[in-house]
KOLKOL-47983 format. One record per residue (C-alpha): x, y, z; residue in one letter; residue number from 0. Coordinates in Angstrom, 2 decimals. Each point is the difference from the previous one (the first is absolute). Layout:
N
xx;yy;zz;type;seq
X;Y;Z;A;NUM
...
END
This chain:
190
xx;yy;zz;type;seq
-20.30;-33.65;6.44;M;0
2.29;2.57;0.07;A;1
2.24;0.66;3.06;S;2
1.12;3.75;0.90;L;3
3.58;0.48;1.06;R;4
2.83;2.93;-0.06;R;5
1.51;0.33;-3.21;F;6
3.62;-1.91;-0.38;R;7
2.73;1.14;-2.70;P;8
-0.12;-3.19;-1.43;D;9
-4.08;0.78;-0.89;D;10
1.70;2.66;-2.71;L;11
0.15;-3.08;-2.50;N;12
-3.44;-0.94;0.86;K;13
-1.89;3.32;-0.60;I;14
-0.33;-0.15;-3.81;S;15
-3.37;-1.34;0.15;K;16
-1.28;3.38;1.56;C;17
1.85;2.04;-1.46;N;18
-1.10;-0.60;-3.76;L;19
-3.21;2.15;0.30;D;20
0.51;3.16;-1.65;P;21
-1.50;2.10;2.72;L;22
2.51;-1.35;2.65;T;23
3.06;1.66;0.14;E;24
3.55;-1.76;-0.40;T;25
2.95;1.26;1.72;Y;26
3.59;-0.71;0.13;D;27
1.74;-2.52;2.58;L;28
1.17;2.38;1.77;S;29
-2.91;2.08;0.86;F;30
-2.28;-3.52;0.95;Y;31
3.49;-0.91;2.30;M;32
-0.15;3.95;1.62;Q;33
-3.67;-0.97;1.18;Y;34
0.64;-3.21;1.40;Y;35
3.11;1.45;1.79;A;36
-1.77;3.25;1.92;K;37
-3.67;-1.29;-0.29;W;38
0.01;-3.64;0.32;P;39
-3.44;-0.14;1.76;A;40
-1.51;2.07;-2.66;M;41
1.00;-2.07;-2.89;F;42
-1.99;-3.68;0.11;Q;43
-0.67;-2.73;-2.69;V;44
-2.85;-2.39;-0.24;A;45
1.81;-3.23;-1.16;E;46
-2.15;-3.08;-1.77;D;47
0.62;-3.89;1.33;G;48
2.33;-0.27;-3.14;N;49
2.06;2.84;1.60;G;50
-0.99;2.39;-2.53;N;51
-0.32;3.94;0.71;I;52
-3.31;0.88;-0.89;I;53
-0.55;3.16;1.63;G;54
2.52;2.77;1.92;Y;55
-0.99;3.62;1.69;I;56
3.32;1.94;0.67;M;57
-0.04;3.40;2.32;G;58
1.48;2.24;1.93;K;59
-0.24;2.35;3.20;L;60
1.41;3.62;-0.94;E;61
-1.13;3.55;0.16;S;62
0.90;3.16;-1.92;S;63
3.58;1.47;0.23;P;64
0.22;2.61;2.47;D;65
0.99;2.69;-2.21;F;66
-3.82;-0.56;-1.41;M;67
-1.39;0.71;3.52;R;68
-1.52;3.55;-1.02;R;69
-1.04;-1.37;-3.64;S;70
-4.22;-1.07;-0.41;K;71
1.20;-3.00;-1.37;H;72
1.69;-1.19;3.27;F;73
-0.38;-3.63;0.96;L;74
0.19;-1.04;3.51;P;75
1.05;-3.57;1.20;W;76
-1.95;-2.33;-1.94;H;77
0.21;-3.20;-1.73;A;78
0.08;-0.84;-3.72;H;79
-1.33;-2.91;-2.47;I;80
2.85;0.23;-2.63;T;81
-1.38;-3.10;-1.73;A;82
-2.66;-2.45;0.49;L;83
-0.74;-2.69;-2.58;T;84
-1.30;-3.40;-0.34;V;85
0.66;-2.66;-2.81;A;86
-2.96;-0.29;-2.42;P;87
-1.07;-3.67;0.98;E;88
-0.25;1.26;3.94;A;89
-1.96;2.78;-0.35;R;90
-3.89;0.42;1.80;R;91
1.62;-2.35;2.49;T;92
0.65;2.72;2.53;G;93
3.27;0.31;0.02;I;94
0.78;3.28;-0.78;G;95
-2.67;0.90;2.87;K;96
2.08;-1.88;2.60;I;97
3.36;1.05;-1.46;L;98
-1.53;4.13;0.82;T;99
-1.13;-1.09;3.02;A;100
3.37;-1.15;1.31;Q;101
1.97;3.33;-1.49;L;102
-2.93;1.96;1.97;E;103
0.87;-1.99;3.17;A;104
3.56;0.81;-0.07;A;105
-1.32;3.73;-0.98;A;106
-1.54;0.10;3.59;D;107
2.99;-1.64;1.50;V;108
2.50;2.46;-1.53;G;109
-2.64;2.81;1.13;D;110
-0.74;1.31;-3.34;A;111
-2.92;2.63;-0.65;Y;112
-1.10;-1.51;-3.04;F;113
0.66;-2.34;-2.70;V;114
0.71;1.19;-3.90;D;115
0.15;-1.41;-3.52;L;116
0.02;1.19;-3.46;F;117
-1.94;-1.81;-2.54;V;118
-0.73;0.73;-3.72;R;119
-3.32;1.83;-0.45;R;120
-0.95;-2.43;-2.73;S;121
0.48;-2.50;2.25;N;122
-3.64;-0.33;1.42;T;123
0.30;-3.64;0.88;R;124
2.92;1.17;2.90;A;125
-1.65;3.28;0.83;I;126
-3.21;-2.03;0.82;N;127
1.60;-2.46;1.94;F;128
1.80;2.55;1.87;Y;129
-3.04;2.16;0.71;K;130
-1.76;-3.72;1.32;S;131
2.88;0.28;2.21;L;132
-0.79;3.09;1.45;G;133
2.49;2.28;-1.84;Y;134
-0.75;3.57;-1.81;T;135
1.20;1.95;-2.64;V;136
2.15;2.73;1.81;F;137
0.96;1.56;-3.17;R;138
0.76;-0.50;-3.78;V;139
3.59;0.08;-0.78;V;140
0.48;1.42;-3.76;K;141
2.15;-2.02;-2.49;D;142
1.25;-2.35;2.77;Y;143
0.62;-2.66;-2.05;Y;144
2.37;0.52;-3.06;G;145
-2.04;-2.05;-2.07;E;146
-3.45;-0.47;-0.70;N;147
-1.04;-3.94;-0.40;V;148
-3.22;0.74;-1.56;N;149
1.25;2.60;-2.54;D;150
3.30;-0.32;-1.22;P;151
-0.23;3.64;-1.80;T;152
-0.48;1.48;3.16;A;153
2.42;1.70;2.41;S;154
-0.55;-1.79;3.08;G;155
-2.75;-0.71;2.08;E;156
-1.51;1.39;3.59;D;157
0.00;-1.87;3.01;A;158
-2.33;0.26;3.09;Y;159
2.18;0.21;2.91;D;160
-2.27;-1.82;2.16;M;161
0.14;-0.15;4.33;R;162
-1.83;-1.99;2.98;K;163
0.55;1.46;3.44;P;164
2.03;-2.06;2.22;M;165
-1.08;0.06;3.99;K;166
2.20;2.68;0.52;R;167
-2.14;2.44;-1.76;D;168
-2.86;0.04;2.29;T;169
-1.47;3.15;-1.51;K;170
0.38;-0.84;-3.84;G;171
2.18;3.11;-0.83;E;172
1.97;-2.08;-2.77;H;173
-2.49;-1.37;-1.93;V;174
-3.06;1.96;-2.07;R;175
-2.90;-0.96;-1.92;D;176
0.09;2.20;-3.22;N;177
3.51;-0.75;-0.48;G;178
-0.59;-0.15;-4.17;E;179
-0.53;3.88;0.09;E;180
3.50;0.38;1.14;F;181
2.53;-0.28;-2.28;E;182
4.03;0.59;0.20;V;183
3.21;-0.61;-2.02;D;184
2.33;-3.15;0.50;P;185
2.60;2.38;1.06;E;186
-2.39;1.28;2.91;D;187
0.08;-4.00;1.56;V;188
2.61;-1.37;1.94;F;189
END
């Protein structure tokens, strides 16, 4: 049985079980601490009965900078899932779904229009997971990831920018059904 709680700094010594997955991005310590300091309600962990971290989600609330306001790529106030990962032995137990729901609840409290995330185009398991939660592809970001885990000879890998509307987006203005048809370059993404 897992318990869920907010991230604490000493959890950094316990997340390696989650970060060993080649599809999980691993960041330097200061990056994790920045999220802890700025968005503590959006940094949650799942802990097993032995105190091991078996899943976590990191997110933030943001918008594009004001200088981008006239750009077609401007993003209004929204939540972003930076990382969601569950240790292999704890997968398919509902932990990822619960962590995502908690972040979405914090997004609604923060009055976000939508929650977005980036996922490797080849990561069909994650794409199907997010689709089951109501996320859709908003656009394709060409060569978003610098390396391709499935083809080391490739220069990079495309990402799906997936979104789910929150309560504030009553008209669904920040999502689309045919996002696979819209391609952007990484520099177009804030």
